C-alpha positions in Angstrom: -81.5 0.6 31.8 -78.2 2.3 32.7 -77.7 2.4 36.4 -76.0 5.2 38.4 -73.1 2.8 39.2 -72.5 2.1 35.5 -72.4 5.8 34.7 -70.0 6.4 37.6 -67.7 3.6 36.3 -67.7 5.2 32.8 -66.8 8.6 34.3 -64.1 7.1 36.4 -62.6 5.2 33.5 -62.7 8.4 31.3 -61.0 10.3 34.1 -58.3 7.6 34.4 -57.7 7.7 30.7 -57.4 11.5 30.7 -55.0 11.3 33.6 -52.9 8.7 31.8 -52.9 10.8 28.7 -51.8 13.8 30.7 -48.9 11.9 32.3 -47.7 10.5 28.9 -47.9 13.9 27.3 -46.0 15.5 30.2 -43.3 12.9 30.0 -43.0 13.3 26.2 -42.6 17.1 26.5 -40.0 16.6 29.2 -38.0 14.2 27.1 -38.4 15.9 23.7 -38.1 19.5 24.8 -36.6 20.0 28.3 -34.1 17.1 28.3 -33.5 16.6 24.6 -30.1 18.3 24.5 -28.8 16.3 27.5 -30.2 13.0 26.2 -28.7 13.6 22.8 -25.3 14.3 24.3 -25.5 11.1 26.4 -26.4 9.1 23.3 -23.5 10.5 21.3 -21.1 9.8 24.1 -22.4 6.2 24.3 -22.6 5.3 20.6 -20.3 7.6 18.7 -16.6 7.7 18.7 -13.7 9.0 16.6 -12.4 6.2 14.5 -8.9 6.6 12.9 -8.6 5.2 9.4 -5.0 4.4 8.6 -3.8 5.6 5.2 -2.8 3.1 2.6 1.0 3.2 2.1 2.2 4.0 -1.3 4.0 1.4 -3.5 7.7 1.3 -4.3 8.2 0.5 -8.0 11.3 -0.2 -10.2 12.0 1.9 -13.3 9.6 -0.3 -15.4 6.7 -0.1 -12.9 7.3 -3.6 -11.3 6.3 -3.7 -7.6 9.1 -3.9 -5.1 6.9 -3.1 -2.1 3.2 -2.9 -1.7 0.4 -3.1 0.9 -2.0 -5.9 1.5 -5.0 -6.0 3.8 -4.8 -8.8 6.3 -7.3 -9.7 9.0 -6.5 -9.4 12.7 -8.4 -11.1 15.5 -9.7 -9.1 18.5 -12.0 -10.0 21.4 -14.1 -8.5 24.1 -12.3 -9.7 27.3 -15.4 -9.2 29.4 -17.4 -11.7 27.2 -14.5 -14.1 26.5 -14.0 -14.6 30.3 -17.5 -16.3 30.5 -17.1 -18.6 27.5 -16.1 -22.2 28.7 -12.6 -23.0 27.4 -12.8 -19.9 25.2 -9.2 -19.0 25.5 -8.0 -22.5 24.9 -10.2 -22.9 21.8 -9.1 -19.5 20.4 -5.4 -20.2 21.1 -5.6 -23.5 19.3 -7.3 -22.0 16.3 -4.6 -19.2 16.0 -1.7 -21.5 16.8 -0.9 -19.6 20.0 0.2 -20.7 23.5 -2.9 -20.5 25.7 -0.8 -19.3 28.6 0.6 -16.5 26.5 -3.0 -15.5 25.5 -4.3 -15.6 29.1 -1.3 -13.5 30.2 -2.0 -10.9 27.5 -5.7 -10.7 28.5 -5.1 -10.9 32.3 -5.0 -7.1 32.8 -7.8 -6.4 30.3 -10.7 -8.2 31.9 -12.6 -5.0 32.4 -12.0 -3.7 28.9 -14.3 -4.1 25.9 -11.5 -4.5 23.3 -8.2 -6.3 23.1 -6.1 -7.6 20.2 -5.7 -11.4 20.2 -3.4 -11.9 17.2 -2.7 -9.4 14.5 -2.4 -10.0 10.7 -3.3 -13.7 10.8 -3.3 -16.2 7.9 -6.5 -16.9 6.0 -6.7 -20.4 7.6 -6.4 -18.9 11.1 -9.0 -16.3 10.2 -11.4 -19.0 9.1 -10.7 -21.2 12.2 -11.3 -18.3 14.6 -14.6 -17.4 12.8 -15.8 -21.1 12.8 -15.5 -21.2 16.6 -18.5 -18.7 16.8 -17.2 -17.4 20.2 -19.2 -14.4 21.4 -17.1 -11.3 21.6 -14.5 -12.5 19.1 -14.3 -10.7 15.7 -12.0 -9.8 12.8 -10.7 -6.4 11.6 -8.7 -5.7 8.5 -5.3 -4.1 8.9 -2.8 -3.1 6.2 0.6 -4.9 6.1 3.6 -4.1 4.1 4.6 -6.9 1.7 7.6 -7.4 -0.5 6.6 -9.5 -3.6 10.3 -10.2 -4.5 11.4 -11.3 -1.1 14.8 -10.0 -0.1 15.5 -8.6 -3.5 17.2 -5.2 -3.1 16.4 -5.3 0.6 19.4 -3.2 1.5 18.1 -0.4 -0.6 14.3 -0.7 -0.1 14.5 -1.3 3.7 11.3 -2.2 5.5 8.3 -0.8 7.4 7.1 -1.8 10.8 3.7 -3.1 12.0 2.5 0.5 12.4 3.2 1.2 8.7 6.1 3.5 9.3 9.4 3.2 7.5 12.3 1.9 9.5 15.2 1.5 7.1 16.3 2.3 3.5 14.0 3.9 1.1 11.0 3.1 3.3 12.5 5.4 6.0 14.0 8.0 3.7 10.8 8.7 1.9 8.4 7.8 4.7 6.5 11.1 4.6 5.8 10.6 0.9 4.8 6.9 1.2 2.8 7.1 4.4 0.1 9.6 3.4 -2.1 11.2 6.0 -4.6 9.5 8.3 -8.3 10.2 8.6 -10.6 10.5 11.5 -14.3 9.8 11.0 -17.3 9.6 13.4 -18.3 6.0 13.7 -21.1 4.2 15.5 -20.4 1.4 18.0 -22.7 -0.8 20.0 -22.9 -1.2 23.8 -20.0 -3.8 23.7 -17.7 -1.3 22.0 -17.8 -3.0 18.6 -17.6 -0.7 15.6 -20.6 -0.9 13.4 -19.0 1.1 10.5 -19.5 -0.8 7.3 -16.4 -1.7 5.4 -16.0 0.3 2.2 -18.2 3.1 3.3 -15.2 5.5 3.5 -13.0 6.4 0.5 -9.6 6.8 1.9 -7.9 7.1 -1.5 -7.4 10.8 -1.1 -5.3 10.3 2.0 -3.2 7.4 0.6 0.5 7.7 0.3 2.1 8.3 -3.1 3.9 5.7 -5.2 7.6 6.0 -5.5 9.5 5.0 -8.7 13.2 4.1 -8.3 15.9 3.9 -10.9 16.5 0.3 -10.0 15.7 -2.5 -12.5 14.2 -5.6 -10.9 15.8 -8.0 -13.4 19.2 -6.4 -13.4 19.2 -6.2 -9.6 18.3 -9.9 -9.4 21.2 -10.9 -11.8 23.6 -8.6 -9.9 22.8 -10.1 -6.5 23.0 -13.7 -8.0 26.4 -13.2 -9.5 27.7 -11.4 -6.5 26.6 -14.2 -4.1 28.2 -16.8 -6.4 31.4 -14.8 -6.5 31.5 -14.4 -2.7 31.0 -18.1 -2.2 33.5 -19.0 -4.9 36.4 -17.0 -3.3 35.2 -17.6 0.3 35.0 -13.8 0.8 33.6 -12.2 3.9 31.3 -9.9 1.9 30.9 -8.3 -1.5 29.6 -5.0 -3.0 28.5 -4.1 -6.4 27.4 -0.9 -8.3 25.2 -0.9 -11.3 26.0 2.0 -13.6 25.4 3.1 -17.2 28.9 3.5 -18.6 27.8 6.1 -21.1 26.3 8.4 -18.5 27.8 7.4 -15.2 
C-alpha cells in the first residue's frame, strides 16, 4: 500500500526533474538564441585565422626547355616555445638533431617564451627532418616551404642571378622579371588549435592559379657550359684577371 510519504517523494522528485529541465532549457535558449552571435564570434577569433599561401615561383628555362632555375618544397622546423620550455633537455636534443649550436637556439627562443610559434631552422635536409621528427618532442613540427634551386649549379649565374629566402628576385633575370616569376599570393581562412598549430590539410588548396609564369631565355644550356669552360681555361692559361664572352649567331647578329 502506497504511503503518503512515498507519494510526497514521487511528487518532489517530479518537481525536481521539471525544475532541472526548465534550467537546462533556459540555458539552451540563452546559448543558442541570445548569445549565439557573440559565441560564434569568439569561436572564430580563437580557431580561425588568415593563412597566407606563398605562390610557387615560375621556372627559368633555356631555349630548349631545360631548367635553369626551379622551385622545390623543403621542410622547415618550428616549435611552440611555451611547450618546448617544459621539455627536459628539449633545446639540446633539438639542436643536436638539426646540427645547431644549442646556445644559438636558446638565444633565438629567449624572447619568444610567451609565443605559440617560432621558427627553429628553415629548409632543413631530409635527414635533419627525420631526426627532428624522431625526437617526438611536444610542440615541435614541420612545415613545407618553397626554396629556389638551380639544377646546373653556377651555370650562367651572372645572367640568371638568384632569389632570396622570401622567394623574391635579388639579381639578374630573377630580379628583372621578378613580377612575372613571382606570381600572386593567396590568403585563405584556416583552422588552428588552441596551441596555434595550423590544422589545414596539405594539398587542400590549389594554388596553381596564383603561381608565377615560366620564363624561356634565348640561352642554350650546352653552349653556355662550353663557353664558360673554354673561357675559364683561357683565363687560367694566360693568367688573366678576368674574361668575357658573347655568344652570337653570325648570320643574324
